[in-house]
C-alpha positions, -999 to 999 in steps of 0.1 A, spaced: 53 -231 -337 65 -267 -346 99 -260 -341 91 -241 -306 72 -272 -296 82 -302 -310 58 -333 -316 78 -355 -291 71 -329 -264 35 -326 -269 29 -363 -273 51 -372 -241 41 -388 -211 26 -363 -187 38 -388 -159 74 -380 -169 70 -342 -174 81 -324 -142 54 -302 -129 78 -269 -132 85 -275 -170 49 -284 -178 39 -247 -167 72 -233 -185 60 -212 -214 91 -217 -232 87 -254 -231 49 -259 -231 25 -231 -235 -8 -247 -229 -25 -212 -234 -18 -212 -270 -7 -245 -287 -34 -262 -306 -63 -279 -285 -57 -312 -299 -20 -311 -286 -33 -298 -254 -55 -329 -253 -24 -349 -263 -1 -335 -239 -24 -339 -209 -35 -375 -219 -72 -368 -216 -104 -374 -238 -138 -357 -240 -151 -384 -218 -127 -374 -188 -103 -391 -167 -108 -422 -147 -107 -423 -110 -74 -441 -112 -58 -415 -133 -69 -388 -112 -56 -403 -81 -21 -404 -97 -24 -369 -107 -34 -356 -73 -2 -371 -60 17 -353 -88 2 -320 -88 -14 -316 -56 -50 -304 -48 -63 -275 -66 -61 -251 -37 -38 -226 -23 -11 -235 5 -10 -214 32 22 -210 59 14 -220 93 30 -197 117 36 -210 154 21 -184 175 44 -190 203 74 -184 181 57 -154 165 53 -138 198 88 -146 210 100 -131 178 89 -95 189 114 -98 217 144 -102 196 153 -67 184 180 -41 198 153 -25 221 143 -56 235 178 -67 240 184 -37 260 154 -43 281 161 -80 285 196 -70 296 184 -46 323 160 -73 337 186 -99 340 207 -75 358 179 -63 382 171 -101 390 201 -121 386 234 -98 392 217 -72 418 230 -90 450 254 -81 479 252 -58 509 227 -80 524 201 -64 500 178 -87 480 174 -86 442 162 -55 426 125 -67 422 108 -35 415 128 -25 386 129 -62 374 91 -63 373 86 -28 358 109 -38 329 92 -71 321 57 -58 322 69 -30 295 87 -57 275 56 -81 275 33 -51 266 52 -42 235 58 -80 223 20 -83 226 10 -51 206 33 -65 179 18 -100 182 -17 -90 177 -13 -68 148 10 -94 130 -15 -119 134 -37 -104 108 -11 -106 81 -24 -140 71 -58 -128 56 -44 -121 23 -38 -152 10 -67 -169 29 -92 -146 11 -78 -156 -24 -82 -191 -12 -117 -184 -2 -123 -168 -36 -121 -203 -56 -151 -219 -65 -160 -243 -39 -178 -268 -61 -176 -274 -100 -194 -298 -125 -165 -323 -138 -167 -353 -164 -151 -384 -145 -153 -421 -158 -174 -408 -186 -202 -393 -161 -210 -359 -149 -203 -354 -112 -205 -324 -89 -171 -324 -71 -153 -300 -46 -130 -277 -69 -100 -287 -48 -101 -321 -62 -95 -311 -98 -64 -320 -117 -49 -310 -150 -68 -328 -179 -101 -329 -162 -132 -318 -183 -155 -294 -166 -189 -278 -174 -194 -240 -169 -226 -219 -171 -239 -185 -163 -230 -173 -129 -203 -199 -122 -170 -191 -108 -145 -209 -129 -127 -235 -105 -91 -235 -129 -76 -224 -154 -86 -241 -188 -90 -243 -226 -125 -243 -240 -135 -274 -259 -171 -263 -267 -190 -231 -264 -228 -232 -267 -240 -197 -278 -223 -166 -266 -200 -174 -240 -188 -141 -219 -165 -142 -192 -160 -112 -166 -123 -112 -157 -119 -76 -147 -107 -86 -113 -79 -107 -128 -69 -87 -157 -82 -49 -152 -107 -52 -188 -135 -33 -184 -156 -54 -204 -164 -89 -202 -146 -109 -226 -161 -132 -255 -147 -165 -256 -148 -193 -280 -137 -228 -285 -100 -229 -280 -99 -198 -258 -82 -196 -222 -102 -192 -191 -89 -182 -157 -99 -193 -123 -118 -170 -102 -133 -154 -133 -170 -153 -136 -195 -166 -162 -216 -140 -175 -231 -152 -205 -236 -189 -222 -223 -224 -214 -190 -242 -222 -170 -273 -218 -134 -268 -210 -102 -291 -201 -84 -280 -171 -45 -269 -179 -37 -255 -145 -45 -259 -110 -35 -243 -75 -8 -223 -74 -2 -229 -112 -31 -211 -121 -32 -173 -130 -51 -168 -97 -28 -190 -77 2 -171 -90 -11 -139 -79 -16 -156 -42 18 -167 -43 30 -132 -53 10 -119 -24 25 -142 -2 63 -133 -12 57 -98 -12 46 -100 25 82 -114 36 100 -80 38 111 -64 69 85 -35 82 97 1 74 91 12 111 105 -19 126 137 -12 105 137 24 119 130 13 155 159 -9 150 184 18 140 171 39 172 176 8 191 210 6 179 219 40 186 205 37 221 228 5 225 258 21 213 255 50 235 246 28 266 276 4 259 299 30 255 293 47 287 287 15 308 321 3 298 338 34 309 316 39 343 327 0 349 362 10 346 361 40 367 339 26 393 356 -7 398 393 5 390 395 40 403 372 42 428 370 8 442 334 4 445 314 -26 463 300 -50 440 263 -40 445 269 -1 447 283 -5 412 259 -28 397 231 -4 408 247 26 388 250 1 359 213 -3 361 205 34 363 223 36 327 206 5 313 171 15 326 176 53 316 191 45 283 162 23 269 135 42 254 115 17 273 78 31 261 90 40 228 73 10 207 41 15 231 42 54 223 44 52 186 19 21 187 -5 44 205 2 72 183 -3 49 151 -35 33 167 -51 67 175 -43 81 143 -59 50 124 -89 59 144 -88 96 129 -82 82 94 -114 58 100 -133 92 105 -122 98 68 -135 65 53 -100 49 55 -96 19 74 -58 8 82 -56 -29 84 -16 -27 91 -11 1 115 25 7 104 12 16 72 4 50 84 42 57 91 48 46 56 20 65 38 37 97 52 67 91 30 47 80 0 65 94 -33 47 75 -61 12 65 -61 5 36 -86 -32 32 -95 -52 8 -113 -76 22 -137 -108 4 -140 -129 6 -108 -103 30 -92 -97 58 -114 -128 52 -134 -164 41 -126 -159 7 -143 -193 16 -157 -195 22 -196 -211 54 -205 -218 72 -238 -197 100 -245 -226 121 -257 -208 154 -271 -185 133 -295 -214 114 -312 -210 116 -352 -237 117 -375 -236 112 -410 -272 125 -422 -286 157 -416 -321 143 -407 -306 127 -376 -288 142 -342 -269 127 -314 -302 123 -295 -317 102 -323 -282 79 -326 -287 70 -287 -326 64 -293 -321 43 -323 -292 25 -307 -315 17 -277 -340 2 -299 -312 -24 -313 -302 -31 -276 -315 -60 -255 -337 -49 -224 -334 -86 -204 -301 -99 -196 -283 -68 -208 -245 -69 -216 -223 -37 -206 -229 -20 -235 -266 -25 -240 -271 -14 -201 -251 19 -209 -271 27 -240 -304 21 -226 -294 42 -196 -281 71 -214 -320 79 -223 -336 100 -200 -357 72 -188 -343 38 -195 -375 21 -194 -387 42 -224 -362 21 -247 -391 10 -269 -410 42 -263 -431 46 -293 -424 15 -314 -434 -21 -315 -409 -46 -315 -414 -73 -344 -382 -90 -343 -346 -88 -325 -315 -107 -333 -290 -106 -302 -254 -98 -308 -239 -124 -335 -199 -129 -329 -198 -138 -368 -215 -107 -382 -205 -87 -348 -239 -66 -349 -273 -67 -334 -303 -61 -352 -343 -51 -347 -369 -51 -369 -400 -27 -357 -430 -7 -363 -434 31 -356 -466 35 -337 -475 70 -350 -475 59 -384 -472 24 -389 -438 21 -409 -415 -5 -403 -379 0 -400 -349 -23 -393 -320 -7 -372 -286 -24 -365 -256 -14 -345 -224 -31 -340 -188 -31 -354 -182 -1 -377 -169 -18 -407 -192 -46 -408 -220 -20 -405 -205 0 -433 -201 -28 -457 -239 -35 -450 -248 0 -463 -261 5 -496 -282 36 -495 -265 71 -498 -232 58 -493 -207 82 -509 -170 84 -506 -173 111 -485 -190 93 -458 -166 64 -461 -140 87 -456 -154 104 -425 -165 72 -411 -129 59 -414 -114 92 -398 -139 89 -371 -131 54 -359 -93 61 -364 -98 92 -338 -119 71 -317 -94 43 -315 -65 69 -307 -85 81 -280 -96 48 -265 -132 54 -273 -152 18 -281 -169 26 -314 -204 15 -325 -216 21 -360 -255 27 -365 -275 20 -395 -313 23 -405 -333 5 -432 -369 12 -442 -392 -20 -451 -421 -3 -475 -441 -41 -474 -442 -42 -435 -431 -76 -437 -406 -88 -412 -384 -109 -434 -388 -88 -466 -361 -66 -481 -357 -33 -475 -348 1 -493 -311 -6 -482 -294 4 -451 -283 39 -447 -254 49 -422 -267 72 -394 -241 78 -369 -212 67 -346 -216 61 -310 -183 65 -288 -185 48 -254 -159 50 -226 -151 39 -189 -154 75 -172 -132 86 -146 -148 93 -113 -160 126 -107 -137 134 -79 -103 114 -94 -89 150 -113 -91 170 -82 -75 141 -63 -47 137 -89 -42 173 -85 -42 174 -49 -16 145 -47 6 163 -68 4 194 -51 15 174 -19 46 161 -39 31 127 -48 37 115 -82 8 96 -96 10 67 -121 -17 46 -142 -9 10 -141 -39 -7 -161 -45 -41 -177 -66 -22 -205 -54 -12 -237 -29 14 -242 -51 38 -263 -79 38 -233 -51 44 -208 -41 74 -226 -74 88 -231 -82 85 -194 -49 102 -185 -57 130 -206 -92 138 -195 -76 132 -156 -45 158 -165 -21 133 -154 -6 129 -190 -6 104 -216 30 93 -216 23 58 -214 39 25 -227 28 -11 -231 40 -38 -205 61 -55 -231 87 -26 -228 92 -35 -192 112 -67 -209 122 -54 -242 131 -19 -228 122 15 -237 106 20 -272 131 37 -299 129 72 -298 115 77 -264 145 93 -248 150 70 -220 181 56 -211 169 19 -196 139 4 -179 141 22 -146 144 55 -162 115 49 -183 94 35 -152 103 65 -132 90 90 -154 64 74 -176 29 85 -166 18 50 -167 17 15 -182 -12 -5 -197 -18 -40 -208 -2 -51 -176 -9 -83 -157 -1 -90 -122 35 -99 -126 39 -64 -143 23 -45 -114 44 -62 -90 76 -55 -111 67 -19 -116 64 -12 -80 95 -33 -72 118 -13 -97 104 21 -79 111 8 -45 147 -4 -57 153 31 -67 147 42 -33 108 55 -37 83 48 -12 53 36 -31 16 32 -24 -5 11 -49 -42 14 -53 -65 -13 -68 -97 -33 -64 -91 -66 -81 -73 -98 -75 -48 -87 -105 -39 -60 -80 -32 -81 -50 5 -89 -58 13 -52 -62 -8 -41 -34 10 -68 -8 43 -56 -24 38 -19 -22 51 -1 6 14 10 13 -13 -8 -7 -47 7 -8 -77 -12 -18 -105 12 -30 -143 8 -22 -161 -22 -35 -126 -40 -40 -125 -79 -40 -117 -95 -8 -83 -104 -21 -75 -70 -27 -86 -57 7 -69 -86 23 -36 -79 4 -40 -40 13 -25 -19 43 -55 5 39 -90 1 26 -114 29 15 -148 26 22 -157 59 2 -159 55 -35 -130 68 -56 -97 79 -44 -105 114 -28 -99 96 6 -63 90 -3 -54 124 -1 -72 128 35 -51 95 43 -17 113 31 -25 143 50 -35 126 80 -6 103 79 17 131 76 3 147 110 9 114 125 45 111 112 52 147 127 41 134 160 64 102 160 94 124 148 87 149 175 87 123 201 117 103 186 137 136 190 124 137 227 131 103 237 168 101 220 175 134 237 165 116 272 185 89 266 216 109 258 209 132 291 202 100 315 233 82 302 259 109 296 246 129 326 246 100 353 279 89 340 294 123 346 278 126 380 295 93 389 330 104 376 328 140 391 311 136 424 308 96 430 270 106 427 247 71 432 214 79 418 186 51 428 177 30 397 140 28 407 137 65 402 150 62 369 123 38 362 99 63 377 111 92 354 108 66 324 72 55 333 58 87 341 74 108 316 69 85 285 34 75 300 22 111 299 41 118 263 17 92 251 -8 121 246 14 133 220 -5 111 197 -32 138 201 -13 169 194 -20 197 171 6 194 144 9 209 108 13 183 80 44 185 57 37 201 24 60 173 11 67 137 17 83 126 49 110 100 59 132 92 87 163 114 87 179 97 115 214 115 110 192 146 120 171 129 148 204 118 164 221 152 157 192 170 176 194 143 204 228 147 211 226 184 212 196 185 235 211 158 255 242 174 262 226 205 270 203 190 295 233 173 310 251 201 316 220 216 332 220 188 360 257 186 363 260 223 369 231 222 393 247 191 413 279 211 412 265 243 426 247 221 453 278 203 464 307 229 457 294 261 465 271 278 492 251 296 468 217 283 478 223 285 514 235 323 511 206 335 489 179 313 500 187 300 532 188 267 522 209 238 538 242 229 520 251 193 511 286 178 515 275 141 508 268 134 472 244 104 481 221 126 505 189 111 503 173 147 498 197 154 472 186 124 452 152 139 453 162 172 443 180 157 412 151 134 406 127 167 402 153 187 383 159 158 357 124 150 354 107 183 348 132 196 324 132 164 306 94 163 298 95 199 289 119 192 260 86 178 242 74 214 238 108 224 221 107 193 198 70 197 189 74 232 175 88 246 145 92 280 156 94 296 194 76 270 215 48 293 227 39 303 191 24 269 185 -3 260 210 -2 221 221 -34 202 224 -49 206 259 -46 171 266 -8 174 262 -10 205 285 -30 187 312 -8 156 313 21 175 315 9 195 344 -6 163 363 28 145 356 49 173 368 28 177 399 32 142 407 70 144 404 73 174 424 48 158 451 72 128 453 102 149 456 89 168 483 71 143 505 84 110 495 105 90 521 114 58 503 142 40 520 142 11 496 151 34 468 169 61 487 150 90 484 138 115 511 113 145 509 134 178 502 106 202 510 88 229 489 117 254 491 142 229 473 115 222 448 111 257 439 148 262 436 147 230 411 119 247 391 134 281 388 166 264 375 149 244 350 131 275 338 163 295 333 177 266 313 148 260 295 148 294 278 177 290 256 166 256 240 147 275 214 179 292 202 196 257 201 167 245 179 171 274 154 208 270 151 201 230 143 177 241 118 200 262 100 223 230 96 197 209 85 177 234 65 198 260 48 185 290 34 174 290 -3 171 318 -30 139 308 -47 105 287 -43 117 258 -63 147 255 -41 128 256 -10 106 227 -26 137 206 -30 155 220 3 120 206 21 120 176 2 156 170 12 149 176 47 119 153 47 142 125 31 162 101 47 198 110 34 220 89 55 254 94 39 273 107 10 265 83 -15 228 88 -7 230 124 -10 248 121 -46 217 100 -55 193 123 -42 209 153 -61 209 135 -93 172 125 -86 164 163 -80 180 172 -113 161 147 -134 127 155 -117 131 193 -125 131 185 -161 97 168 -159 63 186 -171 48 184 -138 63 195 -106 66 164 -88 89 161 -54 103 127 -45 119 117 -11 144 90 -4 141 61 18 165 58 49 165 22 44 172 2 13 140 -22 12 150 -58 11 123 -65 -19 123 -98 -32 128 -104 -69 105 -125 -89 124 -157 -102 127 -154 -141 113 -191 -145 80 -178 -123 78 -150 -145 75 -170 -178 53 -193 -161 28 -166 -152 -3 -170 -172 -10 -142 -197 -43 -131 -209 -43 -132 -248 -47 -95 -261 -67 -105 -287 -96 -110 -267 -96 -74 -258 -88 -64 -293 -119 -82 -301 -143 -67 -278 -130 -34 -291 -136 -40 -326 -167 -57 -320 -182 -31 -298 -200 -58 -276 
């Protein structure tokens, strides 16, 4: 140790040491170095620091609080107008108000106002959602102890926790929240600290002089004095908050998808707009204003104007539906990401388990025929404290049929609480029925065995050792029990000798619904991994009980690599296939989630404590379980209000329904973009047809406004994880869009170039392509068949076999009645339309019915391309997963194929989907990793061995 921490460094001037160096564990490990070295390094004394010295250190180390980034709300709001969809909308607005002039006509105010309203509505929705994102770090900050007792200038003072600096001497007692990281100098009595929210340990940890304590943990027993070794962001708690802040910097998944769809629309509009400009002005010699109006048609019609709003409404209604299943959504876009989740990483303590110790009655061991399992529990309850119970005494007394009867039938003569030196408790009592006096003790198995002198044979010794080893392998805490009889009846008198009675196994049981939840999640194609701060043996036993496997590893393997003989080639391979990891701390959970994300997987993380907050924030979907800490709830995207994980399955199923609605709408809206841009471009080239821009805006508003009802549509959730396959969506959109374009171009050609409708129905002929009545007819034809497309995109089979919601049907009927009345009666000179009458409206409707029928055949043909037939159920699962995944190129396809091969070899069938976008995850700085405080695992080992 002297070589690792040379004396010159330990005795150096703290004012000359950089803060980064002080918290670099490779240079100064304040958590493990000798106490006197810590005092020398921090240049402090048991009398505390002087006020002058504190002022210098505040300047150097800063206040003991977490920093928060202040974001200008105006800049945040304007930021939602800086994306491809908004760019096109803004371009259209500029064209309408600034470039639409000439021909003695005013600027295009109607289009300008409509576009601006929709643009600001979209930005407002995003702004209000983003304003909630700052809660995570704030909750962590609020959890710090507001006041503390500190020795300054040789006197004890009560000060705000934010005033602490490294080197301060603080006093902590029962019920206190520790205000900063420290090392205990003096421990008065048995000191026990509850740090489960920080480390995941299921029991309060006993602390002695020299041990490290962490800010944010709670004193459960005893009093102590400590020297502060870390404040603010340089505490275990603070670094967790920093990781939460770092993890929140990534671009949202749905935002990235919207950007790609926006780019698709932008490229389509730009291509056809350039061609139209050339054709209009170079070939047809259009007047300036006439050409500008046609450009506006392409801009307005090509923008999926209401797409962000429709998706937001879909998500908002979905969030309300999930709330009915006890899942509160705090980040609305997490619903879309939940549908794509392929890996669920879960904390153990308090999430998979109850975080409440119980006695495993079926495995109680007895070593004397005169005692049974119930006798062991009864005698152990005698040797348990009745007031101010620790977790073990509480679980033992509550294993009785009536906990209040823990002293039934006896009179307590003397009770000795747990002693960390001899590692046992002891009671001397008189049995009421015969007046005999007995002494019972429980505690660490080997300490109890050494105490026994009566009836101790080699066979019993071997049996106890074997049972202890078995319990250790299974992760069960073992308490040995012995009894002594005192013939004299005098409390302090010698007895006839202690006799070994039994071995009591204690564990933190899984929640009653956890196993079913894991089974259901795996059936839905979601792999489940346990990530816990508890011990490896305990994690494995929990995994076995839950049926999720015990192929688990210690956190050190993340740095050292897979253990020899494990069969894993590298850390990523191990992380992908392992059932879980134990002994982890916040940075390990964060790293595991990040590694899975970097492999292209969508990851959900569940947890309840501060130690889970960084990973909850980093995961694509963070889920805080019931009774989680404020930090975990604020870092999470979904908060469960019902105990356990069962609600997660409902959230997965619900999110997949919502995803199907969003996918159906996306295909629909991209198809409409193609049909408007390509259709009206061809009409311009072929017939010099000038469609009114305002009517395109009416189509967009009326149709998209009605399509918002898809948020309540009846859909079937996918049995496998979903993800955006943009290549598939764009392919469907192009095919549908070109088909609908053909329907419109053919209709206009028949109207202008033939006398078909005049001969058969007695309707007027059109020789002017810009007849106002023809504008109305084309408007009706485009509006009705475009909106009818949603019934094709929403169904997997024939459109009439999957009943939509009545809300969608009703909205469609109302919208098309409005469109029909506009076409029949509207005489709006400002937008160049004139009522066409009921006969022409009927012709448009019949024409659309004829063209609508083959759309299902197009859909089936596309399904054959993207969903090829497979020969067996296993291939069907793989194909379904591939369909759900976002394979966007040959390299992605090869990656997915390799991934599928490896998954088939796993013990449990798991189906993983691949993300469409590579997540730009932030990696942890190596120095920060080294500086991150680690809880000494020896504490957990001490608790296990002591049984207290």
